[in-house]
Each structure stands twice: as structure tokens, then as C-alpha cells.
C-alpha positions, -999 to +999 in steps of 0.1 A: -002-001+000+027+025+008+046+014-024+015+022-046+005+053-027+046+067-036+043+059-065+011+081-071+021+107-054+054+107-075+029+105-105+011+135-094+041+155-086+054+150-123+017+160-138+017+188-116+051+202-126+045+195-165+026+216-183+024+193-210+009+167-190-018+192-180-024+200-208-031+170-226-049+158-194-076+186-194-079+180-234-097+149-225-129+164-214-127+194-241-124+201-282-106+235-280-082+246-251-079+283-245-046+286-219-048+311-193-016+303-174+007+303-200+041+284-196+070+283-221+081+256-239+110+246-262+109+239-300+131+210-301+121+201-336+100+214-365+092+187-398+077+197-429+055+172-451+031+180-484-003+187-469-032+169-469-053+196-479-066+201-517-065+241-513-045+267-492-009+254-475+012+231-495+028+224-468+018+209-431+042+213-397+049+189-371+067+206-334+087+186-310+086+205-280+097+202-243+089+215-213+118+198-197+096+169-184+076+157-211+083+157-249+056+161-271+050+156-307+023+183-319+011+197-353+008+228-360-022+248-371-019+256-409-032+293-400+004+294-380+020+282-412+034+320-416+054+315-384+071+292-402+078+305-439+094+337-414+114+314-393+097+336-362+088+298-352+123+278-351+136+255-333+161+269-305+134+292-287+105+292-263+071+297-269+037+299-246+008+279-263-025+300-260-049+278-279-047+239-285-071+212-293-069+176-293-075+162-327-088+122-335-076+103-367-106+092-384-089+065-407-067+051-379-078+035-348-056+043-317-045+075-334-043+112-324-025+144-315-022+177-297-029+202-328-012+239-314-037+270-325-023+297-315+012+303-295+029+331-282+065+334-299+093+342-273+132+355-276+157+352-294+170+317-276+159+297-252+158+301-220+143+266-209+169+244-228+196+250-212+186+234-180+176+205-201+209+181-194+196+160-220+167+165-243+161+130-259+160+110-229+131+129-221+099+104-222+070+113-254+042+121-239+013+103-254-026+104-247-036+070-224-048+042-254-024+052-280+007+041-266+014+018-298+010+047-323+037+049-347+035+086-359+037+091-324+068+074-315+089+074-347+101+102-371+069+099-394+042+129-400+013+130-374-011+128-410-011+092-415-013+098-456+019+112-452+053+083-446+080+111-447+089+143-437+111+168-466+133+191-459+128+221-439+139+247-468+138+230-498+127+194-518+162+181-526+180+173-495+170+137-480+154+139-443+142+118-415+154+083-407+141+062-436+174+078-458+200+047-446+233+054-456+265+034-449+249-005-448+277-034-458+286-040-490+282-073-508+310-094-509+292-130-520+309-145-551+289-130-584+281-148-611+290-121-640+289-152-666+255-141-680+252-106-682+240-082-710+262-052-719+248-017-720+252-018-760+227-049-762+200-026-744+188-003-771+178-040-796+165-057-768+141-026-762+108-033-779+116-071-777+101-095-748+125-105-738+137-113-697+160-087-687+196-103-682+218-088-649+242-062-657+271-054-641+282-012-649+301+015-622+284+048-614+300+079-635+276+106-625+254+117-597+226+141-595+207+156-569+175+138-555+143+157-576+108+158-553+078+152-572+049+150-547+017+170-550-015+170-536-035+138-552-004+117-561-009+087-548+029+075-538+042+079-508+078+081-516+073+106-549+115+106-553+141+103-586+176+102-590+197+099-620+226+082-623+252+078-652+266+042-655+294+025-678+305-010-687+333-017-707+309-010-742+292+025-732+271+046-707+236+050-699+212+066-678+199+047-648+169+059-630+165+051-597+124+055-587+102+061-556+106+036-524+141+026-537+154+066-530+153+063-490+168+032-493+197+033-522+207+065-526+229+074-501+248+046-510+255+050-542+281+065-552+305+077-581+330+047-584+301+019-571+300-007-589+262-023-590+250-055-602+214-050-615+186-075-614+149-074-626+152-041-641+128-024-668+135-003-698+118+031-706+126+056-737+144+084-720+131+114-710+143+139-732+136+171-709+162+167-682+201+178-682+228+154-687+262+153-671+290+164-697+308+131-705+332+137-739+364+132-717+350+095-708+359+089-742+330+062-744+297+060-765+269+070-749+233+056-750+206+080-753+175+062-765+166+043-734+169+043-696+173+015-672+146+018-645+150+005-610+112+005-595+102-013-557+075-034-576+063-044-617+091-054-612+106-054-583+146-047-592+175-057-570+205-039-564+234-053-551+262-029-541+298-044-546+324-036-524+356-025-534+377-056-531+351-075-547+352-058-579+378-078-608+400-061-631+390-088-654+349-073-658+364-041-680+348-016-660+360+020-670+378+043-643+364+073-634+375+106-655+368+142-642+379+178-658+395+193-635+400+230-641+425+255-630+415+295-624+438+304-647+421+280-676+386+288-667+390+320-686+392+302-721+365+280-716+330+284-732+299+292-719+276+264-699+313+238-702+315+222-679+344+216-655+356+199-621+377+222-598+397+216-566+402+249-543+408+262-512+379+284-495+386+322-485+353+333-488+315+315-473+280+333-480+253+330-462+228+303-472+200+318-496+168+307-512+149+313-545+119+301-554+125+278-589+111+292-620+083+269-640+077+251-611+041+237-622+038+222-587+035+233-549+059+261-542+093+250-545+127+265-536+162+258-539+192+262-513+224+282-527+250+304-519+286+322-528+325+313-523+352+320-534+386+297-535+417+297-550+441+271-566+472+291-565+473+294-606+458+326-607+454+362-584+417+358-590+396+333-568+370+308-585+336+329-579+310+295-571+273+296-569+264+265-554+233+246-552+225+220-526+233+188-544+214+162-518+243+163-494+229+189-465+264+172-444+288+193-465+268+220-479+259+233-443+302+231-437+317+246-461+340+273-443+366+287-452+407+270-448+383+241-463+394+222-495+363+226-516+356+200-547+333+206-571+326+183-597+305+192-633+301+226-626+292+249-654+307+281-665+287+313-669+298+344-687+277+379-689+292+407-705+312+430-684+317+408-654+343+380-650+330+340-654+317+324-624+310+287-623+271+275-611+260+241-603+244+211-618+217+184-616+249+162-615+269+180-592+286+169-562+308+187-536+333+173-512+350+194-490+379+182-456+364+151-439+347+137-470+376+131-494+386+099-480+379+075-506+366+094-538+376+090-574+396+121-581+422+113-547+443+098-575+439+126-598+476+143-610+456+176-607+445+171-571+478+157-560+494+192-576+468+213-558+477+196-524+510+201-528+508+238-534+485+239-502+515+228-482+537+259-495+506+283-474+509+297-444+473+298-424+478+327-406+485+342-436+454+330-454+434+332-426+440+372-426+418+371-464+392+352-450+357+357-446+324+346-439+289+359-441+270+392-452+251+401-484+266+389-512+253+392-549+271+383-584+271+395-612+267+430-603+242+447-628+254+454-661+269+486-673+230+492-696+194+480-679+172+465-706+138+461-706+128+427-731+088+425-738+098+396-752+115+379-726+107+393-690+126+359-677+161+370-683+161+404-668+157+422-635+118+430-633+108+463-630+078+464-607+058+496-600+063+512-562+028+496-551+040+464-558+073+465-538+051+464-505+035+434-515+070+417-529+083+426-495+054+408-477+054+377-493+094+370-492+097+342-469+129+334-449+161+337-464+145+345-495+165+363-521+145+386-551+162+412-572+139+438-584+141+472-603+118+506-596+113+538-609+118+569-590+139+595-578+163+599-546+146+623-523+172+618-494+202+603-485+219+597-448+248+583-434+258+566-403+294+562-387+299+533-366+261+517-367+242+499-341+223+470-361+190+461-364+183+426-354+148+413-346+130+426-322+117+384-310+133+399-274+103+410-264+071+384-256+047+394-288+014+373-295+012+359-327-017+355-342-034+335-376-047+361-393-033+392-412-060+422-410-056+451-439-030+471-437-034+505-421-022+533-440+008+556-424-007+591-432-037+581-409-037+594-370-046+561-355-020+537-352-019+512-328+003+518-297+032+494-296+012+477-267-013+469-292+007+462-324+024+432-298-010+417-303-021+428-332-017+408-364+009+427-383+027+421-418+059+425-419+057+455-444+032+472-419+054+469-393+083+491-415+060+513-425+049+518-387+091+523-378+093+546-403+066+569-392+082+569-358+113+582-376+099+607-394+079+620-363+110+620-344+135+635-369+112+664-367+114+669-330+155+671-335+155+695-364+163+724-347+188+706-325+205+690-353+214+726-364+228+738-334+249+706-336+256+714-372+269+745-365+291+734-340+310+712-365+312+739-391+330+762-363+357+730-359+362+729-397+360+757-403+379+780-377+404+799-399+369+825-407+365+854-388+341+852-361+317+875-372+313+861-407+309+828-392+277+846-369+266+862-397+260+829-417+252+814-388+222+833-380+212+829-419+208+798-415+187+796-386+163+823-402+158+796-433+155+768-408+127+788-392+111+795-420+107+761-430+133+768-455+144+738-478+174+718-473+192+716-503+230+699-507+237+708-466+247+685-438+226+679-413+241+662-376+215+644-355+213+642-313+245+614-317+262+632-337+270+601-358+245+610-385+246+636-415+222+639-445+209+657-474+176+659-486+159+677-519+142+708-517+111+690-521+110+659-500+099+678-466+066+683-485+064+647-502+069+628-474+039+640-460+024+631-489+032+597-498+005+571-491+031+543-477+067+545-468+084+515-464+113+514-437+135+489-432+156+514-402+193+505-406+221+479-412+217+442-399+247+420-389+234+396-414+243+416-438+275+425-435+310+398-443+329+396-408+365+382-404+366+338-404+385+328-371+387+293-362+381+301-323+339+310-339+343+286-365+307+267-353+288+300-345+299+316-377+287+288-395+251+283-380+249+323-384+253+317-423+234+285-424+194+280-423+175+278-392+181+238-384+153+211-378+162+198-349+178+216-319+211+207-307+231+217-275+255+240-300+225+265-310+232+276-274+269+284-276+277+324-276+270+346-308+302+362-322+309+399-312+290+422-334+304+429-369+326+460-377+313+483-400+322+520-406+289+532-416+268+526-442+242+550-465+201+554-461+192+560-496+153+572-497+138+564-528+107+582-541+085+562-563+078+576-598+041+584-591+054+601-555+028+578-539+050+554-521+090+555-505+109+533-492+144+534-477+170+513-487+208+508-472+235+512-495+269+501-480+298+509-510+331+485-516+356+504-494+386+479-490+394+459-518+394+431-487+353+430-494+347+398-511+327+422-528+350+439-545+361+405-567+355+410-603+341+447-593+349+467-625+370+497-609+370+520-636+380+557-616+346+578-612+348+610-591+334+601-562+300+620-558+268+600-546+256+593-578+288+575-593+290+560-561+257+546-562+260+538-600+297+517-592+296+506-559+322+516-545+342+540-537+379+550-554+405+539-551+400+505-538+431+493-517+440+477-485+441+509-470+409+536-467+428+563-457+429+577-495+389+575-497+370+603-492+349+612-460+310+610-463+308+646-459+325+646-491+303+627-507+272+636-498+283+673-503+278+662-542+242+650-533+224+679-546+224+667-585+202+643-573+176+669-572+144+655-594+168+631-611+138+601-629+165+573-619+163+536-621+174+514-587+180+480-583+172+468-551+183+433-533+158+422-510+167+393-483+143+378-456+165+377-428+139+358-403+115+372-380+103+411-388+139+417-406+136+425-442+171+434-456+161+463-486+196+471-501+205+492-529+231+480-554+228+502-589+210+532-601+205+541-635+197+572-654+172+572-680+186+581-715+169+564-742+138+547-747+131+523-779+095+520-788+101+503-819+122+473-809+097+471-776+128+479-753+140+507-731+171+512-723+182+533-691+224+539-696+245+542-664+267+570-657 
């Protein structure tokens, strides 16, 4: 009796200590629970899968949370999906559940789960997780009677019609426990006396025949392709292409559906396969192919080998390297390694392989796939600079995720990088760069062992060159993160009516707000707008604009109409924490507050400007200086315009210019989108070995699963001498937007690579057009001061320009808006339906 009593007391104490357990017990007696006494829970996993709903949200999400006592796997209500899209709901943070329900499966007995309908997002980092010694050891909370539910206990979606998760931020990366790798290879003796050659398959295709076994070697491997969509009755809609070869030639092999999770990660270039029970199909013509001329083998294009889990059930045997016999006559894997010096001689779209030492790694960004007919699809990519000693110029690499997430996320400076089947891109006015193809694979230090290229003479030559380097010298030339975009906009802006996809889209100012609102986490867009520059502010030693996530705020599930910034009925700060506000609306409201504050300090700014003038012009007679100050004071008191003048605000770190018409125009605009400053994530920083893990976390995408490493200290603030804030007034003067301009001021900046460095006059307009101050060198001592640059801003008065903007969603409510180039409108050709704007 005493034992039962003590067990009961322990269970009661555990229940009282666990918010999740109390919530589950209360849900037994009510359909929908509104939680009044909130307790924070930490998000330890956030997983995505294809939705069961025919309309609306294409994705569904499961979230695993913990209160320190239990873990609970819950479903996220579709109305909260936008919190995932903006990376507001993310792993490693605390949330407070304010409304939830319990959903029973109608198609499976003994299965149900908690659905989170409303929640409150907490700060930047979890306060709960550091206090938990081992999150994985916490028990999983399951409703009584549902202990046998596979979905609640294993790595599969809660919605029973879905069998697997997708990568959180793209569709190409394997995600979840179903993707197996590293299984033992076959050492069994194979009967190769009755195999057929690839050269025989084309002639046998239309005949009724029982396929004989194949013995082939993989010479190319493509990334995964996910083709799932609503209504498709296939549990694992994946596909992967391989190019295989035997002594007679090469042919494409396609791995389908269930076989992808089982075999994709086991199969690599150089792997030998013994294949039985395969099928043949006509080749799919609308797909990319690797460049294979260097193999000097015949390629059979008409048919492809198909491996399926049924009809027929293919049998695939992975042969261990020690069991491969020379008499089988399988070809060696061949590569096309190219040095940076040789790259200049390659034609556009030609393929090559590279091995190089990484010196710069940009942040991971996403871009929407063009022409995708199914659910919305994103590609993930990052920019990389790397050297090989053959040239003073680095390789400029645009590397897309190649279904190797463990490699892609660990690319960092000082690592040896191999990229295969890269394609040459040539753009007029820029140095050539390399971009990934569907068949690109990437390897970094720690992943080279066993790869066929290690014996290539060009690889050995590269390794010998790296032995002549000193780590401390190379480290001085490394950097990571920040905004980076290549190639730079061309010297001439062309709007082609015939081929809109081949250009930067020119959007209406009013559409810019929609573009900003619909941005998702780390999504990058490049847009052009027409207008004029109404004001420019320079901020010295700026404090970064970081997420406002440190304050708890209610995150509702409905987004209302956006309020107009010229009304007087804006919600208070307290009301905004509970009112549903879009990203662009938050930006507008912050812009209004800044304008009001600016007007309040206008007279005080003038006083500080006069003081600065005294210091600069001490040699001028006191009487003349006093007379000039009185004139200026009278001018300001009469609200005269500030033309080509420099103002300093109350902290004396800001100088500015505004056009004569801007004070009146900014009161009349219907919308003012103001981002408000420079973000830490916008500026690259020096790479150090000690901060490697923290820097990689910051430049990578938010992970699906929380790990203790996420709780590491943040890197020190990035060093930035200052930046320009450019206010662009739309061509019809109905909308204005603030964009940050961060010119290149040092040749050490990654953006300085391949930058056309034609000398210019360092006027505000020429700097905006070129993107840099000249002359560029390692030292900034010879560059003009911001006061000198802004002193020429008067030429911007009422000038019609086309401005190129780079937008990127940095997570939460942070939207990066950078101006990368401006064009003056000089000619329009209606006959060719092309409008041209020639840059200065």
C-alpha cells in the first residue's frame, strides 16, 4: 500500500510539474482549450511534409516541444504556417501555447495528437533548454491508449497519409531516418557469366525478353528530385538519375520512389552495381545531362534503365571495392579538373571540375524555382570564393544544395573544396563564374577519403601547393556571411518585352510592398523600381538592427488589411504586440515613428551642425561665421528647404541630405516602407577558427532539430565603418522606400572581387552607380569622407532613376533592402519594345 501511495504521489507531482501533461489531461474533457496560465515550452524539432489539404497551404508542419519533463509531438495549425515561413517559429526558442485542441485520426484506430492553434513566440534563444541536461532522454508524451501509435513515437508525420518528412527549406535534401546509408556491402561471389552489356539494351528494348543482369559502375550522380503533389498516390515520390558505364559505353539509370530512401545515399560515383529485374523505358528528353566527352566512351541516349520497388521488383547489389575484378573491364572514373587560370579560356555553359581552398563563404539563401507547376519550390544556394594558386583571382562559385546537406552546411573558409560538373557562366562586363548543375557533387575536408579523384594528378598538384601556404596568412584573407550578389548589374539596363525572364523585373512602387510581404525566410529577390532619390543619410559606426524577438508578442493566425501610414489612428506599441501585423506594415510604422522623431530634433540638429562648422572653419572670422549662422537659422525657422546640406542628429553620428521637395512630399506619400538600419547579417566578417561553429550557424539556415551547439555564444558584433540610407520616392510619388547602401571601400571586401574599378569622381551618384569608392586598396585612408560624398548629392535633385534593389528576408520581422545600382534614364526605343537606361 505504501509503495502504491508513493508511486501515486510521484505521478501527481510529475503531472503538476509538467505543463504539457496537464494540458493533455485537460484536453480529454474539452474539444478546444484556451490556456490562461501560460508556461513556456521549448521548440526542439520542426518538420515539414506535403499537406493533405487540396487547397490552401501546400505544406504541413509538426513541432516537437518540451517543458523539461516531457516531450510532445504536435501538429501546427495551417493558420500558423506563416510563422515558419518567416522563421519566427523555429527550433531553439521558447513559445507559449495559448490555444490548442486534440485531433483524433478518423482513418486509424488509436491515433491522435495535439494541434497547436495559437501561440506566443518568445525571445531569440530558449531560456529553458540550457537547463535540460539531455533532451533526447525525456519521455514522449502520449495520450493513454495510444502508446502503440507509430506516428507519435517515430520519425514520420502525424497525418497518417504521409510517410516521410521533407527538408525544412528545400525539396532536394534527404530528411529523416528513412534515408539509410553506410550499410555493409556485398562480398558474395557474383555470377557474371550471364550478364548483358549496355550496348545490347537498345536493340532489346522493343522485344519481349527477360532482362539479363547488368554489371556497371556509377560515373555520375544527380541530386534528388521530389515530384510530390496533392492527389498523387505515391508514398515516396522521389527520383534520382545516375550515369552508369561498362566496357561497352554509358547509359542513364533512374532510381524511383521507395528505392531512393533505401539506396540513394549508398550509391556514389565509383560504386559498382550488380542489377537484376530492371525495366527499360524511352529516355526522358527534357532533362539535363552531365558533360561526358572526356570519358571517351559511347553514350546510349535512346533508353534508360529503371529501378523500382515493384513491377518488377528490382534487385540491386552494391559490390564492395575489394570484390571488383580487373577482368570485368569496368572503366575508371574520369574528371575534368580545371585551374582558375584555365577557366578564362572555357566557353559559356561548358562543364568542369574544380579543387580549391575556400577563402569566403556567403550565407545560405533561397530562391523560388522558376516554372514550377506543383507546390511552391525553393532552391538553396550560397556564394563561395576559393583559390588554387594558378591565378591572383579566385573561383567565384554559385553552389546549390546537391542533396548533400551534411557537406553543404559545413563549407567554410580554410577547407579544401571539390565541386564536380560545374557549369561556366559568362556575363558581359563580369568575370566568369561557375554554377552548379543537376549532376554537381561537393566534397570538403573530411569527405575526400575514398573518392576516385584523390589519385588524379591535378588533385595531387593542388595538395602540394597548399603545403607551401601559412595558415595565419591565409586566415587574414578569409571572410564569411553578409550580403553578396554576383554578377553585378550590367552597365545598361534593358527591359525586354519579349523575354521578361532574362532580366531584373521592373515593378511598380506599389507592388514593392507586396514583394516584401510575400518574402519567406532567406528568400532573395532582385527588383528594379523607377523613381528619384529624395534623401540620403549616412550613419557612422552603426548599431545593427536585430530582430525584435526579445519581447514576447502574440502571434495571431490572421493578417488584416494594412493600415495607411498617413492616418492618425496607428495602434500603440502595446497593441501591436497582439495585433496581427504584416512585415511591410511593421516597416511602415517604424518609418512613421522615425520621421516624427526626425522633425523633433530638427532644430537641435542645426545647432550641432553649426558647432561642427565652427571646428572645420576656425580660420574664418568670428563675425562672418556668426552672420552666416544667423542666416541659416532664419532660413530653417521659415521652413526653407535643405538643399545639398549636411545635417547631424543628436548623437552626431548621422549626416544627411534631402531634396528641396522631400519635406513636403514625405507628408503626402500614402506608404513609406522604412527598414530602419543595417543588419548584422548584411555585413561579412573575418573568419576565425575559434568562432567557426558560431559563424557557420549564423550563415546557415535554421536547423530542423535543435542541438546543444545552438546555445553557443553569438559572435562579436561585426565591424562596419558606416552605411548610407537612401530614400527612394516612387515615380508617381505615392510610395517611398528606404534602402541601405553599403559601398565597397576596401579591396579586402569579398564584393570587391571582379568589381569593375573604373575611376569615378566619388560623387553620391557615381558611387551609387558603381557600388564602390575609389581608389580601392587595402587601406581606406585615401578614400573621401562621407561628408565629401554627400556634398555632391545636390545633383540627385528631381533626377529620374532606375534603382536595383536586393531584398532578402533575414528571419522574424527583419527584411534586408539594399540598393546595388542606379541608372539614369537616357533612351527609350519603342520600335524594338525595349527601354534602355544607361548607367553613368
